PQR file with spaces between the fields and no chain letter, atoms N, CA, C, O and H, PARSE charges and radii, in Angstrom:
ATOM       1  N    MET     1      -5.426  163.187  -35.257 -0.4000 1.5000
ATOM       2  CA   MET     1      -4.541  164.284  -34.896 -0.0000 2.0000
ATOM       3  C    MET     1      -3.346  164.308  -35.856  0.5500 1.7000
ATOM       4  O    MET     1      -2.786  163.268  -36.205 -0.5500 1.4000
ATOM       5  N    GLN     2      -2.980  165.503  -36.264 -0.4000 1.5000
ATOM       6  CA   GLN     2      -1.849  165.640  -37.180 -0.0000 2.0000
ATOM       7  C    GLN     2      -0.539  165.617  -36.405  0.5500 1.7000
ATOM       8  O    GLN     2      -0.356  166.355  -35.438 -0.5500 1.4000
ATOM       9  H    GLN     2      -3.434  166.348  -35.981  0.4000 1.0000
ATOM      10  N    ILE     3       0.370  164.751  -36.852 -0.4000 1.5000
ATOM      11  CA   ILE     3       1.703  164.672  -36.264 -0.0000 2.0000
ATOM      12  C    ILE     3       2.642  165.470  -37.169  0.5500 1.7000
ATOM      13  O    ILE     3       2.761  165.176  -38.359 -0.5500 1.4000
ATOM      14  H    ILE     3       0.221  164.151  -37.638  0.4000 1.0000
ATOM      15  N    ASP     4       3.305  166.475  -36.606 -0.4000 1.5000
ATOM      16  CA   ASP     4       4.180  167.323  -37.411 -0.0000 2.0000
ATOM      17  C    ASP     4       5.601  166.780  -37.498  0.5500 1.7000
ATOM      18  O    ASP     4       6.305  167.021  -38.479 -0.5500 1.4000
ATOM      19  H    ASP     4       3.208  166.714  -35.640  0.4000 1.0000
ATOM      20  N    LYS     5       6.019  166.048  -36.468 -0.4000 1.5000
ATOM      21  CA   LYS     5       7.376  165.499  -36.450 -0.0000 2.0000
ATOM      22  C    LYS     5       7.365  164.246  -35.583  0.5500 1.7000
ATOM      23  O    LYS     5       6.632  164.166  -34.598 -0.5500 1.4000
ATOM      24  H    LYS     5       5.447  165.853  -35.672  0.4000 1.0000
ATOM      25  N    GLU     6       8.184  163.274  -35.960 -0.4000 1.5000
ATOM      26  CA   GLU     6       8.277  162.033  -35.188 -0.0000 2.0000
ATOM      27  C    GLU     6       9.740  161.717  -34.950  0.5500 1.7000
ATOM      28  O    GLU     6      10.562  161.815  -35.861 -0.5500 1.4000
ATOM      29  H    GLU     6       8.780  163.339  -36.760  0.4000 1.0000
ATOM      30  N    ILE     7      10.062  161.336  -33.719 -0.4000 1.5000
ATOM      31  CA   ILE     7      11.428  160.905  -33.423 -0.0000 2.0000
ATOM      32  C    ILE     7      11.387  159.515  -32.794  0.5500 1.7000
ATOM      33  O    ILE     7      10.466  159.177  -32.050 -0.5500 1.4000
ATOM      34  H    ILE     7       9.394  161.256  -32.979  0.4000 1.0000
ATOM      35  N    ASP     8      12.393  158.730  -33.107 -0.4000 1.5000
ATOM      36  CA   ASP     8      12.495  157.355  -32.626 -0.0000 2.0000
ATOM      37  C    ASP     8      13.604  157.292  -31.583  0.5500 1.7000
ATOM      38  O    ASP     8      14.782  157.428  -31.913 -0.5500 1.4000
ATOM      39  H    ASP     8      13.141  159.005  -33.711  0.4000 1.0000
ATOM      40  N    THR     9      13.224  157.087  -30.322 -0.4000 1.5000
ATOM      41  CA   THR     9      14.220  156.988  -29.257 -0.0000 2.0000
ATOM      42  C    THR     9      14.240  155.564  -28.688  0.5500 1.7000
ATOM      43  O    THR     9      14.723  155.341  -27.578 -0.5500 1.4000
ATOM      44  H    THR     9      12.266  156.977  -30.054  0.4000 1.0000
ATOM      45  N    ARG    10      13.714  154.609  -29.451 -0.4000 1.5000
ATOM      46  CA   ARG    10      13.685  153.219  -28.979 -0.0000 2.0000
ATOM      47  C    ARG    10      15.112  152.729  -28.763  0.5500 1.7000
ATOM      48  O    ARG    10      15.999  152.967  -29.583 -0.5500 1.4000
ATOM      49  H    ARG    10      13.322  154.790  -30.353  0.4000 1.0000
ATOM      50  N    GLY    11      15.312  152.041  -27.643 -0.4000 1.5000
ATOM      51  CA   GLY    11      16.635  151.524  -27.305 -0.0000 2.0000
ATOM      52  C    GLY    11      17.464  152.499  -26.480  0.5500 1.7000
ATOM      53  O    GLY    11      18.536  152.140  -25.992 -0.5500 1.4000
ATOM      54  H    GLY    11      14.591  151.847  -26.977  0.4000 1.0000
ATOM      55  N    LEU    12      16.982  153.724  -26.320 -0.4000 1.5000
ATOM      56  CA   LEU    12      17.702  154.724  -25.531 -0.0000 2.0000
ATOM      57  C    LEU    12      17.094  154.824  -24.138  0.5500 1.7000
ATOM      58  O    LEU    12      15.881  154.704  -23.967 -0.5500 1.4000
ATOM      59  H    LEU    12      16.112  154.016  -26.716  0.4000 1.0000
ATOM      60  N    ASN    13      17.949  155.043  -23.152 -0.4000 1.5000
ATOM      61  CA   ASN    13      17.472  155.173  -21.773 -0.0000 2.0000
ATOM      62  C    ASN    13      17.582  156.616  -21.311  0.5500 1.7000
ATOM      63  O    ASN    13      18.275  157.434  -21.916 -0.5500 1.4000
ATOM      64  H    ASN    13      18.934  155.140  -23.291  0.4000 1.0000
ATOM      65  N    CYS    14      16.881  156.905  -20.225 -0.4000 1.5000
ATOM      66  CA   CYS    14      16.873  158.228  -19.612 -0.0000 2.0000
ATOM      67  C    CYS    14      18.312  158.726  -19.435  0.5500 1.7000
ATOM      68  O    CYS    14      19.163  157.952  -18.995 -0.5500 1.4000
ATOM      69  H    CYS    14      16.318  156.240  -19.733  0.4000 1.0000
ATOM      70  N    PRO    15      18.607  159.953  -19.751 -0.5600 1.5000
ATOM      71  CA   PRO    15      17.708  161.043  -20.153  0.2800 2.0000
ATOM      72  C    PRO    15      17.641  161.270  -21.670  0.5500 1.7000
ATOM      73  O    PRO    15      17.098  162.285  -22.105 -0.5500 1.4000
ATOM      74  N    LEU    16      18.170  160.364  -22.470 -0.4000 1.5000
ATOM      75  CA   LEU    16      18.270  160.612  -23.914 -0.0000 2.0000
ATOM      76  C    LEU    16      16.934  160.857  -24.618  0.5500 1.7000
ATOM      77  O    LEU    16      16.867  161.762  -25.449 -0.5500 1.4000
ATOM      78  H    LEU    16      18.611  159.540  -22.116  0.4000 1.0000
ATOM      79  N    PRO    17      15.859  160.097  -24.332 -0.5600 1.5000
ATOM      80  CA   PRO    17      14.593  160.411  -25.012  0.2800 2.0000
ATOM      81  C    PRO    17      14.115  161.847  -24.748  0.5500 1.7000
ATOM      82  O    PRO    17      13.603  162.509  -25.651 -0.5500 1.4000
ATOM      83  N    ILE    18      14.283  162.319  -23.515 -0.4000 1.5000
ATOM      84  CA   ILE    18      13.884  163.684  -23.167 -0.0000 2.0000
ATOM      85  C    ILE    18      14.764  164.702  -23.891  0.5500 1.7000
ATOM      86  O    ILE    18      14.264  165.696  -24.416 -0.5500 1.4000
ATOM      87  H    ILE    18      14.698  161.782  -22.781  0.4000 1.0000
ATOM      88  N    LEU    19      16.063  164.454  -23.917 -0.4000 1.5000
ATOM      89  CA   LEU    19      16.977  165.393  -24.570 -0.0000 2.0000
ATOM      90  C    LEU    19      16.695  165.491  -26.063  0.5500 1.7000
ATOM      91  O    LEU    19      16.720  166.582  -26.632 -0.5500 1.4000
ATOM      92  H    LEU    19      16.469  163.646  -23.490  0.4000 1.0000
ATOM      93  N    LYS    20      16.427  164.359  -26.695 -0.4000 1.5000
ATOM      94  CA   LYS    20      16.113  164.362  -28.130 -0.0000 2.0000
ATOM      95  C    LYS    20      14.782  165.064  -28.405  0.5500 1.7000
ATOM      96  O    LYS    20      14.636  165.773  -29.401 -0.5500 1.4000
ATOM      97  H    LYS    20      16.406  163.472  -26.232  0.4000 1.0000
ATOM      98  N    ALA    21      13.815  164.858  -27.509 -0.4000 1.5000
ATOM      99  CA   ALA    21      12.522  165.525  -27.661 -0.0000 2.0000
ATOM     100  C    ALA    21      12.679  167.036  -27.484  0.5500 1.7000
ATOM     101  O    ALA    21      12.077  167.819  -28.218 -0.5500 1.4000
ATOM     102  H    ALA    21      13.933  164.282  -26.700  0.4000 1.0000
ATOM     103  N    LYS    22      13.483  167.433  -26.517 -0.4000 1.5000
ATOM     104  CA   LYS    22      13.705  168.856  -26.264 -0.0000 2.0000
ATOM     105  C    LYS    22      14.322  169.521  -27.496  0.5500 1.7000
ATOM     106  O    LYS    22      13.920  170.618  -27.883 -0.5500 1.4000
ATOM     107  H    LYS    22      13.972  166.797  -25.920  0.4000 1.0000
ATOM     108  N    LYS    23      15.300  168.850  -28.108 -0.4000 1.5000
ATOM     109  CA   LYS    23      15.960  169.371  -29.304 -0.0000 2.0000
ATOM     110  C    LYS    23      14.972  169.467  -30.473  0.5500 1.7000
ATOM     111  O    LYS    23      14.963  170.458  -31.203 -0.5500 1.4000
ATOM     112  H    LYS    23      15.627  167.959  -27.793  0.4000 1.0000
ATOM     113  N    ALA    24      14.145  168.436  -30.645 -0.4000 1.5000
ATOM     114  CA   ALA    24      13.163  168.428  -31.736 -0.0000 2.0000
ATOM     115  C    ALA    24      12.126  169.537  -31.548  0.5500 1.7000
ATOM     116  O    ALA    24      11.754  170.215  -32.505 -0.5500 1.4000
ATOM     117  H    ALA    24      14.152  167.631  -30.052  0.4000 1.0000
ATOM     118  N    LEU    25      11.664  169.714  -30.313 -0.4000 1.5000
ATOM     119  CA   LEU    25      10.656  170.745  -30.030 -0.0000 2.0000
ATOM     120  C    LEU    25      11.208  172.153  -30.288  0.5500 1.7000
ATOM     121  O    LEU    25      10.464  173.053  -30.677 -0.5500 1.4000
ATOM     122  H    LEU    25      11.966  169.163  -29.535  0.4000 1.0000
ATOM     123  N    ALA    26      12.491  172.334  -30.073 -0.4000 1.5000
ATOM     124  CA   ALA    26      13.107  173.648  -30.276 -0.0000 2.0000
ATOM     125  C    ALA    26      13.029  174.081  -31.741  0.5500 1.7000
ATOM     126  O    ALA    26      13.015  175.275  -32.037 -0.5500 1.4000
ATOM     127  H    ALA    26      13.095  171.603  -29.757  0.4000 1.0000
ATOM     128  N    ASP    27      12.979  173.113  -32.652 -0.4000 1.5000
ATOM     129  CA   ASP    27      12.923  173.404  -34.086 -0.0000 2.0000
ATOM     130  C    ASP    27      11.491  173.477  -34.620  0.5500 1.7000
ATOM     131  O    ASP    27      11.285  173.641  -35.822 -0.5500 1.4000
ATOM     132  H    ASP    27      12.991  172.143  -32.411  0.4000 1.0000
ATOM     133  N    MET    28      10.516  173.359  -33.741 -0.4000 1.5000
ATOM     134  CA   MET    28       9.119  173.320  -34.169 -0.0000 2.0000
ATOM     135  C    MET    28       8.402  174.619  -33.822  0.5500 1.7000
ATOM     136  O    MET    28       8.821  175.356  -32.930 -0.5500 1.4000
ATOM     137  H    MET    28      10.684  173.226  -32.764  0.4000 1.0000
ATOM     138  N    ALA    29       7.313  174.888  -34.542 -0.4000 1.5000
ATOM     139  CA   ALA    29       6.507  176.079  -34.281 -0.0000 2.0000
ATOM     140  C    ALA    29       5.507  175.799  -33.163  0.5500 1.7000
ATOM     141  O    ALA    29       5.162  174.648  -32.900 -0.5500 1.4000
ATOM     142  H    ALA    29       6.972  174.289  -35.266  0.4000 1.0000
ATOM     143  N    SER    30       5.056  176.846  -32.522 -0.4000 1.5000
ATOM     144  CA   SER    30       4.070  176.725  -31.455 -0.0000 2.0000
ATOM     145  C    SER    30       2.810  176.036  -31.984  0.5500 1.7000
ATOM     146  O    SER    30       2.306  176.376  -33.054 -0.5500 1.4000
ATOM     147  H    SER    30       5.337  177.781  -32.735  0.4000 1.0000
ATOM     148  N    GLY    31       2.304  175.054  -31.210 -0.4000 1.5000
ATOM     149  CA   GLY    31       1.092  174.337  -31.594 -0.0000 2.0000
ATOM     150  C    GLY    31       1.338  173.069  -32.387  0.5500 1.7000
ATOM     151  O    GLY    31       0.428  172.258  -32.556 -0.5500 1.4000
ATOM     152  H    GLY    31       2.713  174.777  -30.341  0.4000 1.0000
ATOM     153  N    GLN    32       2.563  172.884  -32.880 -0.4000 1.5000
ATOM     154  CA   GLN    32       2.855  171.659  -33.631 -0.0000 2.0000
ATOM     155  C    GLN    32       2.990  170.481  -32.670  0.5500 1.7000
ATOM     156  O    GLN    32       3.285  170.659  -31.488 -0.5500 1.4000
ATOM     157  H    GLN    32       3.303  173.543  -32.743  0.4000 1.0000
ATOM     158  N    VAL    33       2.769  169.268  -33.199 -0.4000 1.5000
ATOM     159  CA   VAL    33       2.765  168.060  -32.369 -0.0000 2.0000
ATOM     160  C    VAL    33       3.961  167.171  -32.704  0.5500 1.7000
ATOM     161  O    VAL    33       4.252  166.891  -33.867 -0.5500 1.4000
ATOM     162  H    VAL    33       2.530  169.123  -34.159  0.4000 1.0000
ATOM     163  N    LEU    34       4.642  166.740  -31.648 -0.4000 1.5000
ATOM     164  CA   LEU    34       5.793  165.845  -31.755 -0.0000 2.0000
ATOM     165  C    LEU    34       5.399  164.471  -31.230  0.5500 1.7000
ATOM     166  O    LEU    34       4.824  164.350  -30.148 -0.5500 1.4000
ATOM     167  H    LEU    34       4.406  166.967  -30.703  0.4000 1.0000
ATOM     168  N    LYS    35       5.715  163.436  -32.008 -0.4000 1.5000
ATOM     169  CA   LYS    35       5.478  162.054  -31.580 -0.0000 2.0000
ATOM     170  C    LYS    35       6.826  161.436  -31.217  0.5500 1.7000
ATOM     171  O    LYS    35       7.765  161.469  -32.013 -0.5500 1.4000
ATOM     172  H    LYS    35       6.182  163.534  -32.887  0.4000 1.0000
ATOM     173  N    VAL    36       6.916  160.879  -30.022 -0.4000 1.5000
ATOM     174  CA   VAL    36       8.150  160.255  -29.554 -0.0000 2.0000
ATOM     175  C    VAL    36       7.891  158.778  -29.316  0.5500 1.7000
ATOM     176  O    VAL    36       6.992  158.415  -28.558 -0.5500 1.4000
ATOM     177  H    VAL    36       6.153  160.852  -29.376  0.4000 1.0000
ATOM     178  N    LEU    37       8.678  157.925  -29.962 -0.4000 1.5000
ATOM     179  CA   LEU    37       8.620  156.478  -29.748 -0.0000 2.0000
ATOM     180  C    LEU    37       9.738  156.112  -28.788  0.5500 1.7000
ATOM     181  O    LEU    37      10.884  156.510  -28.995 -0.5500 1.4000
ATOM     182  H    LEU    37       9.408  158.220  -30.578  0.4000 1.0000
ATOM     183  N    ALA    38       9.422  155.358  -27.738 -0.4000 1.5000
ATOM     184  CA   ALA    38      10.420  155.000  -26.726 -0.0000 2.0000
ATOM     185  C    ALA    38      10.208  153.572  -26.241  0.5500 1.7000
ATOM     186  O    ALA    38       9.114  153.019  -26.353 -0.5500 1.4000
ATOM     187  H    ALA    38       8.490  155.035  -27.570  0.4000 1.0000
ATOM     188  N    THR    39      11.275  152.984  -25.698 -0.4000 1.5000
ATOM     189  CA   THR    39      11.175  151.659  -25.087 -0.0000 2.0000
ATOM     190  C    THR    39      11.514  151.709  -23.599  0.5500 1.7000
ATOM     191  O    THR    39      11.390  150.703  -22.900 -0.5500 1.4000
ATOM     192  H    THR    39      12.164  153.434  -25.607  0.4000 1.0000
ATOM     193  N    ASP    40      11.938  152.866  -23.115 -0.4000 1.5000
ATOM     194  CA   ASP    40      12.287  153.036  -21.705 -0.0000 2.0000
ATOM     195  C    ASP    40      11.001  153.238  -20.896  0.5500 1.7000
ATOM     196  O    ASP    40      10.290  154.224  -21.092 -0.5500 1.4000
ATOM     197  H    ASP    40      12.038  153.684  -23.682  0.4000 1.0000
ATOM     198  N    SER    41      10.706  152.296  -19.980 -0.4000 1.5000
ATOM     199  CA   SER    41       9.468  152.398  -19.197 -0.0000 2.0000
ATOM     200  C    SER    41       9.453  153.662  -18.339  0.5500 1.7000
ATOM     201  O    SER    41       8.381  154.173  -18.015 -0.5500 1.4000
ATOM     202  H    SER    41      11.283  151.495  -19.821  0.4000 1.0000
ATOM     203  N    GLY    42      10.616  154.166  -17.972 -0.4000 1.5000
ATOM     204  CA   GLY    42      10.700  155.393  -17.189 -0.0000 2.0000
ATOM     205  C    GLY    42      10.296  156.624  -17.981  0.5500 1.7000
ATOM     206  O    GLY    42      10.054  157.687  -17.408 -0.5500 1.4000
ATOM     207  H    GLY    42      11.487  153.751  -18.236  0.4000 1.0000
ATOM     208  N    SER    43      10.222  156.482  -19.299 -0.4000 1.5000
ATOM     209  CA   SER    43       9.879  157.641  -20.136 -0.0000 2.0000
ATOM     210  C    SER    43       8.459  158.128  -19.871  0.5500 1.7000
ATOM     211  O    SER    43       8.160  159.297  -20.115 -0.5500 1.4000
ATOM     212  H    SER    43      10.418  155.619  -19.764  0.4000 1.0000
ATOM     213  N    VAL    44       7.576  157.261  -19.379 -0.4000 1.5000
ATOM     214  CA   VAL    44       6.198  157.662  -19.103 -0.0000 2.0000
ATOM     215  C    VAL    44       6.187  158.786  -18.066  0.5500 1.7000
ATOM     216  O    VAL    44       5.611  159.847  -18.309 -0.5500 1.4000
ATOM     217  H    VAL    44       7.819  156.311  -19.182  0.4000 1.0000
ATOM     218  N    ARG    45       6.810  158.563  -16.933 -0.4000 1.5000
ATOM     219  CA   ARG    45       6.831  159.612  -15.903 -0.0000 2.0000
ATOM     220  C    ARG    45       7.793  160.735  -16.283  0.5500 1.7000
ATOM     221  O    ARG    45       7.569  161.886  -15.908 -0.5500 1.4000
ATOM     222  H    ARG    45       7.278  157.702  -16.736  0.4000 1.0000
ATOM     223  N    ASP    46       8.859  160.422  -17.021 -0.4000 1.5000
ATOM     224  CA   ASP    46       9.807  161.458  -17.444 -0.0000 2.0000
ATOM     225  C    ASP    46       9.115  162.504  -18.320  0.5500 1.7000
ATOM     226  O    ASP    46       9.324  163.703  -18.139 -0.5500 1.4000
ATOM     227  H    ASP    46       9.040  159.487  -17.326  0.4000 1.0000
ATOM     228  N    PHE    47       8.289  162.049  -19.269 -0.4000 1.5000
ATOM     229  CA   PHE    47       7.623  162.994  -20.158 -0.0000 2.0000
ATOM     230  C    PHE    47       6.529  163.770  -19.434  0.5500 1.7000
ATOM     231  O    PHE    47       6.236  164.908  -19.801 -0.5500 1.4000
ATOM     232  H    PHE    47       8.120  161.074  -19.416  0.4000 1.0000
ATOM     233  N    GLN    48       5.919  163.171  -18.409 -0.4000 1.5000
ATOM     234  CA   GLN    48       4.933  163.905  -17.599 -0.0000 2.0000
ATOM     235  C    GLN    48       5.625  165.062  -16.873  0.5500 1.7000
ATOM     236  O    GLN    48       5.120  166.185  -16.848 -0.5500 1.4000
ATOM     237  H    GLN    48       6.157  162.246  -18.111  0.4000 1.0000
ATOM     238  N    ALA    49       6.777  164.771  -16.289 -0.4000 1.5000
ATOM     239  CA   ALA    49       7.537  165.807  -15.572 -0.0000 2.0000
ATOM     240  C    ALA    49       8.076  166.851  -16.549  0.5500 1.7000
ATOM     241  O    ALA    49       8.049  168.046  -16.258 -0.5500 1.4000
ATOM     242  H    ALA    49       7.187  163.859  -16.309  0.4000 1.0000
ATOM     243  N    PHE    50       8.559  166.405  -17.697 -0.4000 1.5000
ATOM     244  CA   PHE    50       9.098  167.309  -18.718 -0.0000 2.0000
ATOM     245  C    PHE    50       8.034  168.304  -19.178  0.5500 1.7000
ATOM     246  O    PHE    50       8.313  169.494  -19.326 -0.5500 1.4000
ATOM     247  H    PHE    50       8.581  165.433  -17.933  0.4000 1.0000
ATOM     248  N    ALA    51       6.817  167.812  -19.404 -0.4000 1.5000
ATOM     249  CA   ALA    51       5.725  168.683  -19.860 -0.0000 2.0000
ATOM     250  C    ALA    51       5.402  169.733  -18.798  0.5500 1.7000
ATOM     251  O    ALA    51       5.199  170.903  -19.124 -0.5500 1.4000
ATOM     252  H    ALA    51       6.591  166.846  -19.284  0.4000 1.0000
ATOM     253  N    LYS    52       5.352  169.322  -17.535 -0.4000 1.5000
ATOM     254  CA   LYS    52       5.063  170.268  -16.446 -0.0000 2.0000
ATOM     255  C    LYS    52       6.144  171.342  -16.345  0.5500 1.7000
ATOM     256  O    LYS    52       5.843  172.521  -16.162 -0.5500 1.4000
ATOM     257  H    LYS    52       5.517  168.372  -17.270  0.4000 1.0000
ATOM     258  N    GLN    53       7.403  170.925  -16.465 -0.4000 1.5000
ATOM     259  CA   GLN    53       8.526  171.850  -16.293 -0.0000 2.0000
ATOM     260  C    GLN    53       8.660  172.817  -17.459  0.5500 1.7000
ATOM     261  O    GLN    53       9.063  173.962  -17.257 -0.5500 1.4000
ATOM     262  H    GLN    53       7.648  169.967  -16.613  0.4000 1.0000
ATOM     263  N    THR    54       8.334  172.385  -18.677 -0.4000 1.5000
ATOM     264  CA   THR    54       8.586  173.204  -19.858 -0.0000 2.0000
ATOM     265  C    THR    54       7.356  173.944  -20.362  0.5500 1.7000
ATOM     266  O    THR    54       7.480  174.876  -21.156 -0.5500 1.4000
ATOM     267  H    THR    54       8.007  171.454  -18.841  0.4000 1.0000
ATOM     268  N    GLY    55       6.172  173.544  -19.913 -0.4000 1.5000
ATOM     269  CA   GLY    55       4.958  174.193  -20.381 -0.0000 2.0000
ATOM     270  C    GLY    55       4.430  173.633  -21.693  0.5500 1.7000
ATOM     271  O    GLY    55       3.415  174.107  -22.204 -0.5500 1.4000
ATOM     272  H    GLY    55       6.071  172.786  -19.268  0.4000 1.0000
ATOM     273  N    ASN    56       5.110  172.625  -22.247 -0.4000 1.5000
ATOM     274  CA   ASN    56       4.592  171.946  -23.432 -0.0000 2.0000
ATOM     275  C    ASN    56       3.463  171.015  -22.977  0.5500 1.7000
ATOM     276  O    ASN    56       3.493  170.488  -21.865 -0.5500 1.4000
ATOM     277  H    ASN    56       5.934  172.240  -21.832  0.4000 1.0000
ATOM     278  N    GLU    57       2.481  170.821  -23.839 -0.4000 1.5000
ATOM     279  CA   GLU    57       1.325  169.997  -23.467 -0.0000 2.0000
ATOM     280  C    GLU    57       1.579  168.534  -23.810  0.5500 1.7000
ATOM     281  O    GLU    57       1.928  168.207  -24.944 -0.5500 1.4000
ATOM     282  H    GLU    57       2.457  171.249  -24.742  0.4000 1.0000
ATOM     283  N    LEU    58       1.403  167.661  -22.827 -0.4000 1.5000
ATOM     284  CA   LEU    58       1.472  166.220  -23.063 -0.0000 2.0000
ATOM     285  C    LEU    58       0.078  165.800  -23.496  0.5500 1.7000
ATOM     286  O    LEU    58      -0.813  165.617  -22.666 -0.5500 1.4000
ATOM     287  H    LEU    58       1.120  167.927  -21.906  0.4000 1.0000
ATOM     288  N    VAL    59      -0.106  165.648  -24.801 -0.4000 1.5000
ATOM     289  CA   VAL    59      -1.427  165.409  -25.368 -0.0000 2.0000
ATOM     290  C    VAL    59      -1.895  163.980  -25.083  0.5500 1.7000
ATOM     291  O    VAL    59      -3.055  163.751  -24.742 -0.5500 1.4000
ATOM     292  H    VAL    59       0.618  165.797  -25.475  0.4000 1.0000
ATOM     293  N    GLU    60      -0.975  163.025  -25.227 -0.4000 1.5000
ATOM     294  CA   GLU    60      -1.371  161.619  -25.094 -0.0000 2.0000
ATOM     295  C    GLU    60      -0.149  160.760  -24.799  0.5500 1.7000
ATOM     296  O    GLU    60       0.962  161.069  -25.230 -0.5500 1.4000
ATOM     297  H    GLU    60      -0.032  163.211  -25.504  0.4000 1.0000
ATOM     298  N    GLN    61      -0.371  159.679  -24.061 -0.4000 1.5000
ATOM     299  CA   GLN    61       0.650  158.654  -23.837 -0.0000 2.0000
ATOM     300  C    GLN    61      -0.017  157.305  -24.038  0.5500 1.7000
ATOM     301  O    GLN    61      -1.116  157.062  -23.540 -0.5500 1.4000
ATOM     302  H    GLN    61      -1.273  159.428  -23.711  0.4000 1.0000
ATOM     303  N    GLN    62       0.662  156.428  -24.775 -0.4000 1.5000
ATOM     304  CA   GLN    62       0.146  155.081  -25.006 -0.0000 2.0000
ATOM     305  C    GLN    62       1.252  154.074  -24.741  0.5500 1.7000
ATOM     306  O    GLN    62       2.433  154.342  -24.962 -0.5500 1.4000
ATOM     307  H    GLN    62       1.555  156.625  -25.180  0.4000 1.0000
ATOM     308  N    THR    63       0.839  152.910  -24.263 -0.4000 1.5000
ATOM     309  CA   THR    63       1.755  151.790  -24.126 -0.0000 2.0000
ATOM     310  C    THR    63       1.312  150.738  -25.127  0.5500 1.7000
ATOM     311  O    THR    63       0.192  150.231  -25.060 -0.5500 1.4000
ATOM     312  H    THR    63      -0.120  152.692  -24.083  0.4000 1.0000
ATOM     313  N    LEU    64       2.201  150.416  -26.052 -0.4000 1.5000
ATOM     314  CA   LEU    64       1.914  149.411  -27.076 -0.0000 2.0000
ATOM     315  C    LEU    64       2.911  148.278  -26.921  0.5500 1.7000
ATOM     316  O    LEU    64       4.001  148.312  -27.492 -0.5500 1.4000
ATOM     317  H    LEU    64       3.111  150.827  -26.106  0.4000 1.0000
ATOM     318  N    GLY    65       2.530  147.275  -26.142 -0.4000 1.5000
ATOM     319  CA   GLY    65       3.463  146.177  -25.866 -0.0000 2.0000
ATOM     320  C    GLY    65       4.617  146.700  -25.032  0.5500 1.7000
ATOM     321  O    GLY    65       4.419  147.181  -23.917 -0.5500 1.4000
ATOM     322  H    GLY    65       1.645  147.247  -25.678  0.4000 1.0000
ATOM     323  N    SER    66       5.832  146.604  -25.579 -0.4000 1.5000
ATOM     324  CA   SER    66       7.014  147.084  -24.852 -0.0000 2.0000
ATOM     325  C    SER    66       7.442  148.473  -25.328  0.5500 1.7000
ATOM     326  O    SER    66       8.533  148.940  -25.001 -0.5500 1.4000
ATOM     327  H    SER    66       5.992  146.213  -26.485  0.4000 1.0000
ATOM     328  N    GLU    67       6.581  149.123  -26.097 -0.4000 1.5000
ATOM     329  CA   GLU    67       6.902  150.458  -26.590 -0.0000 2.0000
ATOM     330  C    GLU    67       5.953  151.497  -26.008  0.5500 1.7000
ATOM     331  O    GLU    67       4.805  151.205  -25.674 -0.5500 1.4000
ATOM     332  H    GLU    67       5.695  148.743  -26.362  0.4000 1.0000
ATOM     333  N    TYR    68       6.464  152.709  -25.899 -0.4000 1.5000
ATOM     334  CA   TYR    68       5.703  153.821  -25.336 -0.0000 2.0000
ATOM     335  C    TYR    68       5.655  154.939  -26.375  0.5500 1.7000
ATOM     336  O    TYR    68       6.667  155.285  -26.984 -0.5500 1.4000
ATOM     337  H    TYR    68       7.397  152.946  -26.171  0.4000 1.0000
ATOM     338  N    VAL    69       4.462  155.493  -26.563 -0.4000 1.5000
ATOM     339  CA   VAL    69       4.278  156.581  -27.523 -0.0000 2.0000
ATOM     340  C    VAL    69       3.843  157.817  -26.746  0.5500 1.7000
ATOM     341  O    VAL    69       2.888  157.771  -25.970 -0.5500 1.4000
ATOM     342  H    VAL    69       3.640  155.211  -26.068  0.4000 1.0000
ATOM     343  N    HIS    70       4.554  158.923  -26.962 -0.4000 1.5000
ATOM     344  CA   HIS    70       4.261  160.176  -26.273 -0.0000 2.0000
ATOM     345  C    HIS    70       3.970  161.225  -27.353  0.5500 1.7000
ATOM     346  O    HIS    70       4.721  161.353  -28.320 -0.5500 1.4000
ATOM     347  H    HIS    70       5.330  158.960  -27.592  0.4000 1.0000
ATOM     348  N    LEU    71       2.879  161.970  -27.182 -0.4000 1.5000
ATOM     349  CA   LEU    71       2.545  163.064  -28.082 -0.0000 2.0000
ATOM     350  C    LEU    71       2.620  164.372  -27.301  0.5500 1.7000
ATOM     351  O    LEU    71       1.926  164.556  -26.302 -0.5500 1.4000
ATOM     352  H    LEU    71       2.269  161.866  -26.397  0.4000 1.0000
ATOM     353  N    LEU    72       3.473  165.272  -27.773 -0.4000 1.5000
ATOM     354  CA   LEU    72       3.675  166.558  -27.110 -0.0000 2.0000
ATOM     355  C    LEU    72       3.311  167.690  -28.060  0.5500 1.7000
ATOM     356  O    LEU    72       3.696  167.677  -29.229 -0.5500 1.4000
ATOM     357  H    LEU    72       4.038  165.123  -28.585  0.4000 1.0000
ATOM     358  N    ARG    73       2.569  168.667  -27.555 -0.4000 1.5000
ATOM     359  CA   ARG    73       2.257  169.860  -28.352 -0.0000 2.0000
ATOM     360  C    ARG    73       3.163  170.987  -27.904  0.5500 1.7000
ATOM     361  O    ARG    73       3.226  171.317  -26.720 -0.5500 1.4000
ATOM     362  H    ARG    73       2.256  168.677  -26.605  0.4000 1.0000
ATOM     363  N    ARG    74       3.864  171.572  -28.859 -0.4000 1.5000
ATOM     364  CA   ARG    74       4.805  172.664  -28.578 -0.0000 2.0000
ATOM     365  C    ARG    74       4.051  173.866  -28.034  0.5500 1.7000
ATOM     366  O    ARG    74       3.020  174.261  -28.579 -0.5500 1.4000
ATOM     367  H    ARG    74       3.814  171.303  -29.821  0.4000 1.0000
ATOM     368  N    ARG    75       4.566  174.442  -26.964 -0.4000 1.5000
ATOM     369  CA   ARG    75       3.918  175.623  -26.359 -0.0000 2.0000
ATOM     370  C    ARG    75       4.138  176.849  -27.214  0.5500 1.7000
ATOM     371  O    ARG    75       3.670  177.934  -26.870 -0.5500 1.4000
ATOM     372  H    ARG    75       5.403  174.121  -26.522  0.4000 1.0000
């Protein structure tokens, strides 16, 4: 899968990863994919709720050790 933009929110706690993702998505074209790196365990459910509320597609979520990777497709 092609990643169009990547943001690093490691070390940040809720709601900062969501706010940074929202800002990044605003600058992207419809259909582009944003990769978010996070260390906040709450980000897993936060991004699920964010995708439902905004209509952006949560393509994938992975847990890699103590890090969480979220892939969002811009609506």
